C-alpha positions in Angstrom: -31.3 13.8 8.4 -28.3 13.3 10.6 -30.1 10.6 12.4 -30.6 8.6 9.2 -26.9 9.1 8.2 -26.0 7.8 11.7 -28.2 4.7 11.2 -26.7 4.1 7.7 -23.1 4.4 9.0 -24.0 1.9 11.8 -25.4 -0.6 9.3 -22.3 -0.2 7.1 -20.1 -0.7 10.1 -22.0 -3.9 11.0 -21.5 -5.3 7.5 -17.8 -4.4 7.6 -17.4 -5.9 11.0 -18.9 -9.2 9.9 -16.6 -9.4 6.8 -13.5 -8.3 8.8 -14.0 -11.3 11.0 -14.7 -13.6 8.0 -11.7 -12.4 5.9 -9.2 -12.1 8.7 -10.1 -14.9 11.1 -12.5 -17.4 9.5 -11.2 -17.5 6.0 -7.6 -16.2 6.6 -7.8 -14.5 3.2 -4.4 -14.5 1.5 -5.0 -11.0 0.0 -6.7 -9.3 3.0 -5.0 -10.9 5.9 -1.8 -11.6 4.0 -1.2 -8.0 3.2 -1.1 -7.2 7.0 1.4 -10.1 7.6 4.2 -8.9 5.4 7.2 -8.5 7.8 10.9 -8.0 8.1 11.6 -11.1 10.2 11.1 -13.6 7.3 13.5 -12.1 4.8 14.6 -8.6 5.7 13.5 -5.1 4.7 10.6 -4.9 2.2 7.7 -2.7 1.3 4.6 -2.9 3.5 6.4 -4.8 6.2 6.4 -2.5 9.2 3.1 -3.4 10.7 3.5 -7.1 10.1 6.8 -6.9 11.9 5.0 -5.6 15.0 2.4 -8.3 14.8 5.1 -11.0 14.7 6.9 -9.3 17.6 3.8 -9.3 19.7 3.2 -13.0 18.9 6.8 -13.9 19.8 6.8 -11.9 23.1 3.2 -12.2 24.3 1.9 -15.1 22.3 -0.9 -13.0 20.9 -2.8 -14.6 18.0 -1.8 -12.8 14.9 -5.1 -12.8 12.9 -6.9 -11.6 16.1 -4.4 -8.8 16.4 -5.1 -7.7 12.8 -8.9 -8.0 13.4 -8.7 -5.8 16.5 -6.6 -3.2 14.7 -8.8 -3.2 11.6 -12.0 -3.0 13.6 -10.6 -0.1 15.7 -9.6 1.8 12.5 -13.0 1.4 10.9 -14.8 2.3 14.1 -12.6 5.3 14.6 -13.0 6.4 11.0 -16.8 6.2 11.0 -17.2 7.9 14.4 -15.0 10.8 13.4 -16.7 11.0 10.0 -20.1 11.3 11.8 -18.6 13.8 14.2 -17.5 16.0 11.3 -21.0 15.6 9.6 -22.6 16.7 12.9 -20.7 20.0 12.8 -22.4 20.9 9.5 -24.9 23.7 9.9 -26.3 23.8 6.3 -28.7 21.2 4.7 -26.7 18.0 4.5 -29.1 16.0 2.3 -26.8 16.4 -0.6 -23.9 14.7 1.3 -25.4 11.3 0.7 -24.4 11.8 -3.0 -20.8 11.5 -1.9 -21.2 9.1 1.0 -23.5 6.5 -0.5 -22.6 5.5 -4.0 -20.9 2.5 -5.5 -17.4 4.1 -5.4 -17.7 5.4 -1.9 -18.9 3.8 1.3 -21.1 1.4 -0.6 -17.9 -0.1 -2.1 -16.4 -0.7 1.3 -19.5 -2.5 2.5 -20.4 -4.4 -0.6 -17.1 -5.3 -2.3 -16.4 -8.0 0.3 -13.0 -9.0 -1.2 -11.7 -5.5 -0.3 -13.0 -5.3 3.3 -10.0 -5.3 5.7 -7.4 -3.8 3.3 -4.9 -1.3 4.6 -6.3 1.8 2.9 -8.4 2.3 6.1 -5.2 3.6 7.7 -5.0 6.3 5.0 -8.7 7.2 5.4 -8.1 7.7 9.2 -5.0 9.9 8.7 -6.6 12.2 6.2 -9.8 12.5 8.2 -7.8 13.3 11.3 -5.8 15.8 9.3 -9.1 17.7 8.4 -10.4 17.4 12.0 -7.3 18.9 13.5 -6.4 21.2 10.7 -7.7 24.4 12.4 -6.7 23.2 15.9 -2.9 23.0 15.4 -0.4 25.5 14.3 0.5 24.8 10.7 4.1 23.9 11.4 3.2 21.5 14.2 0.4 20.1 12.0 2.7 19.6 9.1 5.4 17.9 11.2 3.0 15.6 13.0 1.2 14.5 9.9 4.4 14.3 8.0 5.7 11.8 10.5 2.4 9.9 10.3 2.6 9.8 6.5 6.2 8.5 6.8 5.1 5.7 9.0 2.1 4.8 6.9 4.3 4.7 3.8 6.3 1.9 5.4 2.9 0.1 6.0 1.7 0.6 2.4 3.4 2.5 -0.4 0.1 3.5 -2.1 0.2 6.6 0.1 2.7 8.0 -2.4 0.0 8.1 -5.1 -2.5 10.0 -2.9 -0.2 12.5 -1.3 -1.8 15.2 -3.5 -4.9 15.2 -1.2 -2.7 16.4 1.7 -0.8 19.0 -0.4 -3.9 20.4 -2.1 -6.0 20.5 1.0 -4.3 23.7 2.0 -5.9 25.3 -1.0 -9.3 23.9 0.0 -9.0 25.1 3.6 -7.5 28.5 3.0 -9.0 29.1 -0.5 -5.4 29.8 -1.6 -4.3 29.9 -5.2 -0.9 28.3 -4.4 0.2 25.3 -2.4 2.2 25.8 0.8 5.9 25.2 0.0 6.8 24.1 3.5 4.1 21.5 3.9 4.5 20.3 0.3 8.2 19.6 0.9 7.5 17.7 4.2 4.7 15.6 2.8 6.5 14.7 -0.5 9.6 13.8 1.5 7.6 11.7 3.9 6.2 9.5 1.1 9.2 9.6 -1.3 11.9 8.5 1.1 10.2 5.1 1.9 9.6 4.5 -1.8 13.2 5.3 -2.6 14.4 2.9 0.2 12.1 0.1 -1.1 13.5 0.5 -4.6 17.1 0.6 -3.5 17.2 -1.9 -0.6 13.9 -3.7 -0.4 13.5 -7.4 -0.9 10.5 -9.3 -2.3 7.3 -9.5 -0.3 7.7 -13.3 -0.4 11.2 -14.1 0.8 10.8 -17.6 -0.5 9.8 -19.1 2.9 7.2 -16.6 4.0 4.4 -19.1 4.1 6.4 -21.6 6.1 7.5 -18.8 8.5 3.8 -17.8 9.1 2.8 -21.4 9.7 5.3 -21.5 12.6 3.4 -18.4 13.9 0.1 -20.3 13.9 -1.3 -19.2 10.5 -1.9 -22.6 8.8 -4.8 -21.9 6.5 -3.8 -18.7 4.6 -5.5 -18.9 1.2 -3.7 -18.0 -2.0 -2.9 -14.3 -2.1 -0.2 -11.8 -1.9 2.5 -14.3 -0.9 1.6 -16.4 -4.0 1.8 -13.3 -6.3 4.8 -12.9 -8.5 6.6 -9.6 -7.9 7.2 -9.1 -11.7 3.6 -10.0 -12.7 2.9 -8.9 -16.2 0.1 -6.4 -15.6 -0.1 -5.4 -19.3 -0.9 -9.0 -20.3 -3.4 -9.1 -17.4 -5.2 -6.0 -18.9 -5.2 -7.6 -22.3 -6.9 -10.8 -20.9 -9.5 -8.8 -19.0 -9.8 -5.9 -21.4 -13.6 -6.0 -21.5 -13.9 -6.2 -17.7 -11.6 -3.2 -17.2 -13.5 -1.1 -19.8 -16.5 -1.5 -17.4 -14.6 0.7 -14.9 -15.9 3.6 -17.0 -19.3 3.0 -15.2 -18.0 3.6 -11.6 -15.8 6.4 -12.8 -18.9 8.1 -14.3 -20.8 7.5 -11.0 -18.0 9.1 -9.1 -17.9 12.2 -11.4 -21.7 12.3 -11.5 -22.0 12.4 -7.7 -19.5 15.2 -7.4 -20.9 17.2 -10.3 -24.4 17.1 -8.9 -23.1 17.9 -5.4 -21.3 21.0 -6.8 -24.5 22.0 -8.7 -26.5 21.9 -5.4 -24.0 23.6 -3.1 -22.5 26.1 -5.5 -19.2 27.0 -7.2 -17.3 27.1 -3.9 -17.2 23.3 -4.1 -15.7 23.1 -7.6 -12.3 22.8 -6.0 -13.4 19.3 -4.8 -14.0 18.3 -8.4 -10.8 19.9 -9.6 -8.7 18.2 -6.9 -10.3 14.8 -7.6 -9.3 15.1 -11.2 -5.7 16.2 -10.5 -5.2 13.5 -8.0 -6.7 10.9 -10.3 -4.4 11.9 -13.1 -1.4 11.8 -10.7 -2.3 8.2 -9.6 -2.5 6.8 -13.2 0.8 5.0 -12.7 -0.8 3.1 -9.9 -3.6 2.0 -12.2 -1.0 0.5 -14.5 1.2 -1.0 -11.8 -1.6 -2.7 -9.8 -4.8 -4.2 -11.0 -7.2 -3.4 -8.1 -8.8 -0.5 -10.0 -12.0 -0.5 -7.8 -9.9 0.1 -4.7 -7.9 2.9 -6.2 -11.0 4.7 -7.3 -12.7 4.1 -3.9 -9.7 5.8 -2.2 -10.1 8.8 -4.4 -13.8 9.1 -3.7 -13.4 8.7 0.1 -10.6 11.3 0.4 -12.6 13.7 -1.8 -15.7 13.2 0.3 -13.7 14.0 3.5 -12.5 17.2 1.9 -16.1 18.2 0.9 -17.3 17.5 4.4 -14.7 19.8 5.8 -15.8 22.6 3.5 -19.4 22.1 4.6 -18.4 22.5 8.3 -17.2 26.0 7.3 -20.4 26.9 5.4 -22.8 29.3 7.1 -25.2 30.2 4.3 -28.2 27.8 4.3 -28.5 25.7 1.1 -32.0 25.1 -0.1 -32.6 21.7 -1.6 -35.8 21.3 -3.6 -38.0 18.3 -3.5 -37.1 17.5 -7.1 -33.4 17.5 -6.1 -34.1 15.2 -3.1 -36.0 12.9 -5.4 -33.1 12.7 -7.9 -30.6 12.0 -5.0 -32.7 9.2 -3.6 -33.1 7.6 -7.1 -29.4 8.0 -7.6 -28.5 6.2 -4.4 -31.0 3.5 -5.0 -29.5 2.8 -8.4 -26.1 2.8 -6.9 -27.3 0.2 -4.4 -27.8 -2.2 -7.3 -24.3 -1.8 -8.7 -21.1 -3.1 -7.2 -17.7 -1.9 -8.2 -15.4 -4.9 -8.4 -12.0 -4.8 -6.7 -10.4 -5.8 -10.0 -11.0 -7.2 -13.5 -14.7 -6.7 -13.9 -15.5 -3.0 -13.5 -19.2 -2.9 -12.4 -21.6 -5.8 -11.8 -24.8 -6.6 -10.0 -24.6 -6.0 -6.2 -23.2 -9.1 -4.4 -26.0 -9.2 -1.9 -28.6 -8.8 -4.6 -27.0 -11.7 -6.5 -27.4 -13.9 -3.5 -31.0 -12.9 -3.1 -31.9 -13.5 -6.7 -30.2 -16.9 -6.6 -32.7 -18.0 -3.8 -35.6 -17.1 -6.0 -36.8 -20.2 -7.9 
């Protein structure tokens, strides 16, 4: 089974690699590439600007092509994530057939491979940080672990502020790993501080993502064909009006939400009550992130991040499991049918909930 998961992850990486190149270099997508290019040089301190500042610095000092810099970093992050993910899966001693419920559905890795408009976004940094947190959780003393990952979370928050809305996964992971009834006060203080301080600084001192001449500044740096995207987006965009316009489309997000819950529910049913904490933490973190679902319209991405982080937590629990789990032929059949059905459905990044798989649409369009 692990061989088939390895093959599946390799295929997914191949698709992601293709669209990373397309979105970041060929198309110079204004949302995907543009988000990495926010910087401090074109208008001072602002949210998401730390990494873009580094890219501009490397261009100015070493004349390194900026889109290629981003492509290299994004490719490395995805490769690192999938390799460590497979490494964690390889440590599991119990039957792993049920893990495909969490890995391969329309809100999990299928989203990252099929929702092409999202491939290359910055959440891959958060995926790596949380996965490495679980990998090294038992290898580091808890104070060193907390301080190291607290610093990483602080840095990541200057790259993208969405970390604030997902900090609960780090805080509650102690309960998962130690089967504790209470959260760790020390780690909670460090992690909350790490994400709150940057958000506070952005609110008090941060400027707009588009300083007014950001696009002209980037053209000087060799980026001439950036499509409309984040630098064309108004900071005070009326999201409430947006939701009114696309009300029916956003109602369809009930479908991927049900798929996410259905996958976790059946996973818990197969592997037993010890995994209920994954479902509980998913719900708690989802509720905590509701302000994000109001402030920003990319509901597909926000749900995907929840599913990926929950899956990482479940995989960690499975690496600690010693008792063999029997999975019946009937359960295997249901899982295969579930995954096949998910393969037909694509969770949209925003505005349209669930629709027919992008690649399936292309195939059907070729049939006379």
